[in-house]
N, C-alpha and C positions, 0 to 999 in steps of 0.2 A: 559499560555507558556512565560518560561524562558527566557528571553532576552540572547542572546549569544552574547559575548565580545570577538572582539578581541585582546589577552592578551600574553606582553613576561613578564616573570618570569622564571627565574633563577633558577638553580636545588639546592636549599639550604636547609639546616635541618628543615626550618621553612616553609618554603612551601612545602615539600614534600607531608604533607598529605593531601593538597590542590590539589596536581597535579597531585598524586596517585587514588584521589578519595574518600580517607578516608572518608574525610569529604565532605556534597554536599550542593545543595541549590536546592528548589523550585525556586528562582524569580530569578538568573543568572548561564549561563551554560560559558565555557572557550573553545576558541579555541584558542588552544597555538601555536604561531609560535616558530620556530627553529631555534636561532640566538647562536651560538657559538664561541668564548666567546658572555658572554651576551650583554654586553658592544657596540658591533656591529651594535645593535637594537635601541641602544638611538639616534643615529644620525637619523636614519627613524623616528623614535619620533618625537623628536621637529622640525624637516625641513618638513616632510608629514602627520603629526597626524597619524600615520599609524596604532597607538593601541590605544582600548579605555579604556586599562588600562597595565600600565608598570611600570617594575621594574626603577628605574633611579637615577645615580651618583647624591648625592646633590651639587654638585658644578653646577653638569648642567641646574639643576632645577633651581637654582638661578640665572646662566649667563638666561636662557628662561625666566625666567619670566620677568628678566628686560628689555629683548627686547617683551615682549606681547605674548610670545608663550601661545597659549589655553590648558594649562595644570593645573590641580590642584593639591597639596599636598594631601595624604593621612600618617595622623603619624602613620604608620608602616615602623619601619624599617626590611630589609631584610639582609642586611650586614655589621656589624661594628667590627673593630678591633685594637690593637693597631698597631701604622705606623712605626715605628723605626726601625722593621727588614730588611723594603722595601726602602734601600740606602746602598751602595754596593762604596766600590776602588778595586783600583789595587794595594794588599803589595806589588807587585814585583816591584812597581817603587816607595816604600818608604811609610811610613806610614801617613795615613790621617785623622785628626780628624774634628768635626762637624764645629769648630771653624777656621781650616784652610779654608776653601772654598771659601772665599773672593778671587773675582778675578780668579776663576779658570772653566773649562770647565765642566760645567755639562748636562746629557743628559737626559731626562724624555721622554718617548712616545708624550705625549702632553701637553702642557704648562698649561694646563686648567683640569689633570684630579683631579681627590679629592683627591686621595695617595698624589699626587706631590703637591698640596695647604696645604694639612696638614700637609704633612710635614714639606715647605717652612715657613709658619706658626712657629713650633715650633722650625727650623732653627733662625728665625729671631728673634722671642720672648722670645726663652730659652737660646741662644747660641750667639744672637749679632750679628747675621750673615748679611751681607749688601746685599739685593738678588739682588738688584740693579748691583752688579760690578760682578754678575757671569755672564759668556758667557753660554747663555741656548739653547744647541744645542737640536730640539724639529725630531718628525720622523712623526707626524700625525696633523692635523689640528683639529679644535674643532667641536667637534660637532655642536654647535650653529654660522651658516655661518658668524652673523652680526657681531662676534669678531675679534677683527682685531689684529691676531699676530705676535707678532713684534721681535721674538725669532728667532736664523738661524736656517735653516732647512736643518739636514743632506744627504748628497749628497746620490741621486736614488740608491736603493739596499744594504744601509749598512743595519747593525742591531746593536739594541743599544749595548749589549753584546760586542759583539765582537768588539766596537769603543772602550770599557773599557778595552777589553782584550787588544787588540793592541795599547793602549796608546793615541789612537786619543782624550780620554775624561779622564778628572780627575776623576767623582763619577758620579752614575745615583740614580736616584730617581725611584722610581716604581718598582723595580725589583727582583729578587731572584735569585740566578744562587749556582749551586755546583763546580763550576771552582776552584782549589785549588788556584788560584793566585786573586781570588775576596774575600773579607772581609767585615762585616760589618761596616759600616760609623761609628756608635754608637759600640762600642769596647762591651760593654756588655748588648746586647739588653735588657734580660728581668728585669736587674738592674735599665738601664733607664726607662722602662715603666712605672715601678710601682711607681717609683721616680716620674714620669709626673703623671702620675694618683693621687698620693699624692701632690702633688701641686694640681691640678687642676680642679680635682674631675669630670673627666669628660671621656666617652668612644667615640673614634672617630666614627663617624656615615660615612660609605661611599655610601650605596646603601637605597632608600628607594622607595615608590612607587605611583607614580600618577594615573590621572584619566582622560579622557578628559572634557574640560569644558561644552562640550556639553551634555554629559553623566549627569555631576554634576548636571547642568540643568534641563534637560529633567529627568532624573530620578533618582532621591534621592536616591529613594527605594535599587536600585540594588547598587548604591554606598553604602551606609551603609551596605548589605549583601557582598559585597566584603573585606568591611573591618573587618565587627565579622566574617568570611572565615579564612583573613589573620592572625586576632586574635587565631583563634581555632587553626589553622595549627599551630603555633607559641609555641601552648600551647602544643601541640602533639612532638614538636622537645624535645632532650636529655637536660637536666637541665644545661650542660655545653652552650647552643645556649645563645646568646643575648638578654637581654627584657630590655624592657626600661619601667622603670617609665614616667608618664608625664615631670616629673621634669628633669630626668636623658637626656630624650630627648632637652627639653629646653635648658639645660646646652650645650647640644654638639651642637645643632644645633645653640646658639646665637653664640659661639668658631670659628665655620666653617664659619659664616656670616661676623664675624669681621675679620678671615686670607683673606677669599674671597675680601673682599672691602682694605684691606691694600694694597693686588698684584695687585690690577687693575682691578679683571677681574670682581667688580660690581663697579658700583661709586660711592656708598657707602650705608652705612648698615641701614638694615631692620631690623624692629622688629619679631620676630618669628610670630607673631599672625598670620602678612601681608601674611606670606606664602602660608594659607588657606584661603578657601572661609568660607562663612559662615554656610554651610552643615557639609563643613568636619573639620572646627576648633569647632563643639560641638561633635565631637568624641574623641578629647583629653582627 
């Protein structure tokens, strides 16, 4: 009889065939949880081990692993994208460029979001921005309860994009908007993305998949089949969907580990292999 797995997976091109039953298994069956947006399910996974299989933001996983949360990474990417288009400023109040951000007020949903970590890494390492000089304004706590967040919390009821429109913030990270006053912080987003990729040869990973430590320990055959299904589902996705070789995945993980350590979200860099256990490391 198939092992039933409590599962959190968002609706992505690479997960569609798995979620709609196009591909299946005699080994595992999925009970899909309904969280919208998907990231709202990360907190119960980290804090309560709510799922056997879960999509997970990579920075949240790095932080959770540091605090000994019983989760294991699978080498399966479900969401990856360039980040430059997710930074905005209010052009009505004058032009702002990435190098102008020192000592500015910058809003972000949570300081620990993966998009935020990527963008701060880009700003610090490619543009020389002093991240410590910025007045960070946040709206949510971290998924990992043990993390000590020292940022300034926005007043209750305030919305991040509206604060930017109203001049209460100078820029925001992790957001997009079609408001006519709001413009990309990186003026030529596509050009910036191309030149950044040419320099680093990295496609930023946002979300991967984790399994519970218990599932990996007690049912290795189930974990292998979950990975097989994720891989086959990704193969069914349109060609434009991100696909990672082992080397490409390692490069992206190495960079986000470095950025996450630089920003104090984890105490020090770890090796990519340490993100996996003896079972899931064999799937790389």
